[in-house]
Backbone atoms as SQL, in Angstrom:
CREATE TABLE atoms (id INTEGER PRIMARY KEY, chain TEXT, resi INTEGER, resn TEXT, atom TEXT, x REAL, y REAL, z REAL);
INSERT INTO atoms VALUES
  (1, 'A', 1, 'MET', 'N', -85.139, 151.307, -90.729),
  (2, 'A', 1, 'MET', 'CA', -84.758, 150.593, -91.930),
  (3, 'A', 1, 'MET', 'C', -85.991, 149.967, -92.575),
  (4, 'A', 2, 'LEU', 'N', -86.909, 149.497, -91.761),
  (5, 'A', 2, 'LEU', 'CA', -88.130, 148.934, -92.313),
  (6, 'A', 2, 'LEU', 'C', -88.942, 150.015, -93.022),
  (7, 'A', 3, 'LYS', 'N', -88.827, 151.235, -92.526),
  (8, 'A', 3, 'LYS', 'CA', -89.501, 152.361, -93.163),
  (9, 'A', 3, 'LYS', 'C', -88.975, 152.555, -94.583),
  (10, 'A', 4, 'TRP', 'N', -87.651, 152.450, -94.760),
  (11, 'A', 4, 'TRP', 'CA', -87.061, 152.612, -96.090),
  (12, 'A', 4, 'TRP', 'C', -87.471, 151.472, -97.007),
  (13, 'A', 5, 'ALA', 'N', -87.590, 150.270, -96.465),
  (14, 'A', 5, 'ALA', 'CA', -88.043, 149.134, -97.274),
  (15, 'A', 5, 'ALA', 'C', -89.463, 149.382, -97.784),
  (16, 'A', 6, 'LEU', 'N', -90.318, 149.911, -96.923),
  (17, 'A', 6, 'LEU', 'CA', -91.684, 150.213, -97.347),
  (18, 'A', 6, 'LEU', 'C', -91.721, 151.330, -98.389),
  (19, 'A', 7, 'ILE', 'N', -90.854, 152.320, -98.237),
  (20, 'A', 7, 'ILE', 'CA', -90.789, 153.412, -99.211),
  (21, 'A', 7, 'ILE', 'C', -90.375, 152.879, -100.581),
  (22, 'A', 8, 'PHE', 'N', -89.332, 152.047, -100.622),
  (23, 'A', 8, 'PHE', 'CA', -88.902, 151.497, -101.897),
  (24, 'A', 8, 'PHE', 'C', -89.952, 150.549, -102.475),
  (25, 'A', 9, 'PHE', 'N', -90.697, 149.862, -101.620),
  (26, 'A', 9, 'PHE', 'CA', -91.784, 148.997, -102.096),
  (27, 'A', 9, 'PHE', 'C', -92.859, 149.835, -102.783),
  (28, 'A', 10, 'VAL', 'N', -93.227, 150.957, -102.180),
  (29, 'A', 10, 'VAL', 'CA', -94.233, 151.831, -102.767),
  (30, 'A', 10, 'VAL', 'C', -93.715, 152.415, -104.084),
  (31, 'A', 11, 'ILE', 'N', -92.437, 152.792, -104.120),
  (32, 'A', 11, 'ILE', 'CA', -91.846, 153.302, -105.358),
  (33, 'A', 11, 'ILE', 'C', -91.916, 152.243, -106.449),
  (34, 'A', 12, 'SER', 'N', -91.626, 150.995, -106.094),
  (35, 'A', 12, 'SER', 'CA', -91.680, 149.932, -107.099),
  (36, 'A', 12, 'SER', 'C', -93.104, 149.703, -107.591),
  (37, 'A', 13, 'LEU', 'N', -94.089, 149.809, -106.696),
  (38, 'A', 13, 'LEU', 'CA', -95.481, 149.647, -107.122),
  (39, 'A', 13, 'LEU', 'C', -95.913, 150.765, -108.058),
  (40, 'A', 14, 'VAL', 'N', -95.547, 151.990, -107.737),
  (41, 'A', 14, 'VAL', 'CA', -95.907, 153.133, -108.587),
  (42, 'A', 14, 'VAL', 'C', -95.200, 153.031, -109.933),
  (43, 'A', 15, 'ALA', 'N', -93.930, 152.660, -109.931),
  (44, 'A', 15, 'ALA', 'CA', -93.192, 152.529, -111.183),
  (45, 'A', 15, 'ALA', 'C', -93.766, 151.399, -112.035),
  (46, 'A', 16, 'ALA', 'N', -94.169, 150.309, -111.404),
  (47, 'A', 16, 'ALA', 'CA', -94.773, 149.212, -112.156),
  (48, 'A', 16, 'ALA', 'C', -96.124, 149.623, -112.737),
  (49, 'A', 17, 'LEU', 'N', -96.852, 150.442, -112.002),
  (50, 'A', 17, 'LEU', 'CA', -98.146, 150.920, -112.472),
  (51, 'A', 17, 'LEU', 'C', -97.992, 151.742, -113.744),
  (52, 'A', 18, 'PHE', 'N', -96.933, 152.536, -113.807),
  (53, 'A', 18, 'PHE', 'CA', -96.707, 153.374, -114.982),
  (54, 'A', 18, 'PHE', 'C', -95.897, 152.676, -116.067),
  (55, 'A', 19, 'GLY', 'N', -95.474, 151.431, -115.823),
  (56, 'A', 19, 'GLY', 'CA', -94.817, 150.657, -116.851),
  (57, 'A', 19, 'GLY', 'C', -93.313, 150.804, -116.920),
  (58, 'A', 20, 'PHE', 'N', -92.688, 151.310, -115.889),
  (59, 'A', 20, 'PHE', 'CA', -91.230, 151.427, -115.857),
  (60, 'A', 20, 'PHE', 'C', -90.666, 150.154, -115.230),
  (61, 'A', 21, 'GLY', 'N', -90.426, 149.136, -116.026),
  (62, 'A', 21, 'GLY', 'CA', -90.018, 147.830, -115.519),
  (63, 'A', 21, 'GLY', 'C', -88.677, 147.838, -114.828),
  (64, 'A', 22, 'GLY', 'N', -87.699, 148.534, -115.402),
  (65, 'A', 22, 'GLY', 'CA', -86.361, 148.550, -114.818),
  (66, 'A', 22, 'GLY', 'C', -86.324, 149.235, -113.466),
  (67, 'A', 23, 'ILE', 'N', -87.002, 150.359, -113.373),
  (68, 'A', 23, 'ILE', 'CA', -87.037, 151.103, -112.116),
  (69, 'A', 23, 'ILE', 'C', -87.810, 150.313, -111.065),
  (70, 'A', 24, 'ALA', 'N', -88.906, 149.689, -111.480),
  (71, 'A', 24, 'ALA', 'CA', -89.726, 148.925, -110.544),
  (72, 'A', 24, 'ALA', 'C', -88.953, 147.734, -109.992),
  (73, 'A', 25, 'SER', 'N', -88.248, 147.028, -110.840),
  (74, 'A', 25, 'SER', 'CA', -87.507, 145.862, -110.350),
  (75, 'A', 25, 'SER', 'C', -86.330, 146.286, -109.478),
  (76, 'A', 26, 'GLY', 'N', -85.703, 147.405, -109.816),
  (77, 'A', 26, 'GLY', 'CA', -84.604, 147.909, -108.982),
  (78, 'A', 26, 'GLY', 'C', -85.074, 148.328, -107.607),
  (79, 'A', 27, 'ALA', 'N', -86.176, 149.048, -107.548),
  (80, 'A', 27, 'ALA', 'CA', -86.716, 149.490, -106.260),
  (81, 'A', 27, 'ALA', 'C', -87.218, 148.300, -105.449),
  (82, 'A', 28, 'ALA', 'N', -87.797, 147.310, -106.118),
  (83, 'A', 28, 'ALA', 'CA', -88.260, 146.115, -105.407),
  (84, 'A', 28, 'ALA', 'C', -87.080, 145.330, -104.840),
  (85, 'A', 29, 'ALA', 'N', -85.994, 145.272, -105.573),
  (86, 'A', 29, 'ALA', 'CA', -84.808, 144.567, -105.082),
  (87, 'A', 29, 'ALA', 'C', -84.224, 145.270, -103.858),
  (88, 'A', 30, 'ILE', 'N', -84.177, 146.591, -103.900),
  (89, 'A', 30, 'ILE', 'CA', -83.671, 147.360, -102.759),
  (90, 'A', 30, 'ILE', 'C', -84.579, 147.150, -101.546),
  (91, 'A', 31, 'ALA', 'N', -85.892, 147.188, -101.767),
  (92, 'A', 31, 'ALA', 'CA', -86.842, 146.979, -100.669),
  (93, 'A', 31, 'ALA', 'C', -86.675, 145.593, -100.059),
  (94, 'A', 32, 'LYS', 'N', -86.453, 144.593, -100.903),
  (95, 'A', 32, 'LYS', 'CA', -86.287, 143.228, -100.409),
  (96, 'A', 32, 'LYS', 'C', -85.027, 143.098, -99.563),
  (97, 'A', 33, 'VAL', 'N', -83.929, 143.696, -100.018),
  (98, 'A', 33, 'VAL', 'CA', -82.672, 143.642, -99.268),
  (99, 'A', 33, 'VAL', 'C', -82.818, 144.347, -97.923),
  (100, 'A', 34, 'LEU', 'N', -83.410, 145.537, -97.927),
  (101, 'A', 34, 'LEU', 'CA', -83.591, 146.283, -96.684),
  (102, 'A', 34, 'LEU', 'C', -84.513, 145.538, -95.715),
  (103, 'A', 35, 'PHE', 'N', -85.529, 144.862, -96.245),
  (104, 'A', 35, 'PHE', 'CA', -86.429, 144.098, -95.394),
  (105, 'A', 35, 'PHE', 'C', -85.689, 142.950, -94.718),
  (106, 'A', 36, 'TYR', 'N', -84.870, 142.228, -95.473),
  (107, 'A', 36, 'TYR', 'CA', -84.126, 141.112, -94.881),
  (108, 'A', 36, 'TYR', 'C', -83.079, 141.599, -93.872),
  (109, 'A', 37, 'ILE', 'N', -82.474, 142.738, -94.116),
  (110, 'A', 37, 'ILE', 'CA', -81.531, 143.308, -93.150),
  (111, 'A', 37, 'ILE', 'C', -82.270, 143.670, -91.859),
  (112, 'A', 38, 'ALA', 'N', -83.461, 144.265, -91.994),
  (113, 'A', 38, 'ALA', 'CA', -84.249, 144.639, -90.816),
  (114, 'A', 38, 'ALA', 'C', -84.652, 143.405, -90.017),
  (115, 'A', 39, 'ILE', 'N', -85.033, 142.329, -90.690),
  (116, 'A', 39, 'ILE', 'CA', -85.409, 141.098, -90.002),
  (117, 'A', 39, 'ILE', 'C', -84.198, 140.500, -89.279),
  (118, 'A', 40, 'ALA', 'N', -83.044, 140.518, -89.935),
  (119, 'A', 40, 'ALA', 'CA', -81.828, 139.979, -89.320),
  (120, 'A', 40, 'ALA', 'C', -81.450, 140.790, -88.082),
  (121, 'A', 41, 'LEU', 'N', -81.517, 142.120, -88.168),
  (122, 'A', 41, 'LEU', 'CA', -81.205, 142.963, -87.014),
  (123, 'A', 41, 'LEU', 'C', -82.198, 142.720, -85.873),
  (124, 'A', 42, 'PHE', 'N', -83.466, 142.528, -86.216),
  (125, 'A', 42, 'PHE', 'CA', -84.467, 142.227, -85.199),
  (126, 'A', 42, 'PHE', 'C', -84.111, 140.943, -84.465),
  (127, 'A', 43, 'ALA', 'N', -83.744, 139.923, -85.217),
  (128, 'A', 43, 'ALA', 'CA', -83.401, 138.632, -84.599),
  (129, 'A', 43, 'ALA', 'C', -82.175, 138.759, -83.699),
  (130, 'A', 44, 'VAL', 'N', -81.159, 139.499, -84.155),
  (131, 'A', 44, 'VAL', 'CA', -79.939, 139.681, -83.361),
  (132, 'A', 44, 'VAL', 'C', -80.252, 140.406, -82.061),
  (133, 'A', 45, 'PHE', 'N', -81.007, 141.499, -82.144),
  (134, 'A', 45, 'PHE', 'CA', -81.316, 142.262, -80.938),
  (135, 'A', 45, 'PHE', 'C', -82.269, 141.506, -80.014),
  (136, 'A', 46, 'LEU', 'N', -83.127, 140.668, -80.574),
  (137, 'A', 46, 'LEU', 'CA', -83.992, 139.843, -79.744),
  (138, 'A', 46, 'LEU', 'C', -83.171, 138.858, -78.928),
  (139, 'A', 47, 'VAL', 'N', -82.220, 138.196, -79.560),
  (140, 'A', 47, 'VAL', 'CA', -81.350, 137.249, -78.855),
  (141, 'A', 47, 'VAL', 'C', -80.509, 137.978, -77.810),
  (142, 'A', 48, 'MET', 'N', -79.966, 139.134, -78.177),
  (143, 'A', 48, 'MET', 'CA', -79.157, 139.898, -77.214),
  (144, 'A', 48, 'MET', 'C', -79.992, 140.322, -76.017),
  (145, 'A', 49, 'GLY', 'N', -81.233, 140.720, -76.251),
  (146, 'A', 49, 'GLY', 'CA', -82.106, 141.105, -75.163),
  (147, 'A', 49, 'GLY', 'C', -82.438, 139.943, -74.245),
  (148, 'A', 50, 'LEU', 'N', -82.681, 138.784, -74.835),
  (149, 'A', 50, 'LEU', 'CA', -82.991, 137.609, -74.022),
  (150, 'A', 50, 'LEU', 'C', -81.771, 137.167, -73.204),
  (151, 'A', 51, 'LEU', 'N', -80.597, 137.276, -73.781),
  (152, 'A', 51, 'LEU', 'CA', -79.378, 136.928, -73.042),
  (153, 'A', 51, 'LEU', 'C', -79.100, 137.921, -71.911),
  (154, 'A', 52, 'ALA', 'N', -79.411, 139.186, -72.152),
  (155, 'A', 52, 'ALA', 'CA', -79.201, 140.203, -71.123),
  (156, 'A', 52, 'ALA', 'C', -80.139, 139.988, -69.946),
  (157, 'A', 53, 'VAL', 'N', -81.368, 139.592, -70.216),
  (158, 'A', 53, 'VAL', 'CA', -82.323, 139.327, -69.144),
  (159, 'A', 53, 'VAL', 'C', -81.862, 138.141, -68.299),
  (160, 'A', 54, 'LYS', 'N', -81.350, 137.103, -68.953),
  (161, 'A', 54, 'LYS', 'CA', -80.848, 135.939, -68.208),
  (162, 'A', 54, 'LYS', 'C', -79.625, 136.315, -67.377),
  (163, 'A', 55, 'ALA', 'N', -78.789, 137.213, -67.894),
  (164, 'A', 55, 'ALA', 'CA', -77.574, 137.613, -67.170),
  (165, 'A', 55, 'ALA', 'C', -77.919, 138.438, -65.935),
  (166, 'A', 56, 'ILE', 'N', -78.997, 139.183, -65.980),
  (167, 'A', 56, 'ILE', 'CA', -79.398, 140.035, -64.854),
  (168, 'A', 56, 'ILE', 'C', -79.936, 139.165, -63.710),
  (169, 'A', 57, 'LYS', 'N', -80.637, 138.106, -64.040),
  (170, 'A', 57, 'LYS', 'CA', -81.252, 137.251, -63.016),
  (171, 'A', 57, 'LYS', 'C', -80.261, 136.456, -62.282);
């Protein structure tokens, strides 16, 4: 998912370079949403992993 966020970020940079404001802002918004989803999933799996380690001990 972080890979897709980076792809949309690059698309937004290229679109902004060529002056396509609507496309650039849309791609940047998608990249931002995907980045926050990836961070949230990371936090959830980190907590689950730490709880699993405590349960094993």
